[in-house]
N, C-alpha and C positions, 0 to 999 in steps of 0.2 A: 785249468788246462794251461800248459806251457805255450808261450808265444813262439812261433818259428823265428829263426834268425838266419840272416844271409851273410856269408863271408865273401869278401872280394879281395883277390890277390892280384898284384901287378908286379911282375918280376922280370929280370933280365936273364934269359936262358942262354947259356953259352953255345950249346949245340942241340937243336930241337930233336933230332933223331936219337941221339944219345940220351937225352932227358926222357923221352917217351919210353925208350927201351928199358932203362934202368930205374925209372921213377914212375912216370905217368901211367904205365899200364898196370901197375900194382895198386895204385891209390884208390880207384873206384871201389874195389872189394873191401878195403879197410874202412873207407868212409861210410860205406853202407852198413857196416857192423855197428856204427854209432848213430844210425838213422839218417845219415846225410845222403845227399845226392848232388851231383854236378848238374847245374843248369846250363852252363856255357863254359867253354875253354877255347881260346883261339890265339893264334899269332897274327891273324889278319885284322888289325885294328887301325882305325883312322884317327890320327892326332888332330884334334880340332882347336885346342888351346894349349899354351904353355909348352914345356919341354917334355919329351918322352922319358919316362923313368924306367921303362922296361919294354920287353917285346913279347910278353905272354900275359894274357889276362884270363882269370878264372873266377867263376861265380858258383857258389854252392849254397845249398839250403840245409839247415839242421832243424830238428824239431824243437830244440831249446838251446840256450846258452850253455847249459851244463853238458849236453851231449857234444856240442861243438868243442868245448874245452876238453872234454874227455878224449875226443879224437886227437886233438893237437898234442896232448900230453901222454898219450897211450904208449905202452911198451911196444906195441905192434907197429906204430907209426914212427917211433924214435929213430930206428936205423935209416929210414927213408928221409926223415927230416935232416939228419946229419949228412947224408949223401948229397941232398939238395944244397945244403948250406956250404959244405966243404968242397964240392966238386962241380956241381951241375949249374949253379946259378951265381950271379954276382949281385952286389948291392943288397938292398933291403927287401924283405917280404912284408907287405902291409896287409893285414887282415882286419877288416872292420866288421863288427857285428851290428846289423841294423835290425832292431826288434820293434821299432815303432816309427810311424811317419810324423813329421812335425804338424802341429795343429794349424 
């Protein structure tokens, strides 16, 4: 049985209303097709250490690394990824897949 993985993204969204209208409202249905689900997404975050690298945090769960990768590289998601990259966000998108806890 595959181990679930969790993806964490921390990005800088230029305009939250525009982001949600053109990108955010479309993604839950696409991610669900790959067995994924959003656990949290918020612009209301408290910086407790270091420098802020973004203004939007998202946490999602996938049944496996393979399904998470299939979502990120799918033809269905590709135009939304390009839109996010080219117009809606700045900086880097970091997604880490956590599939096990340290001993």
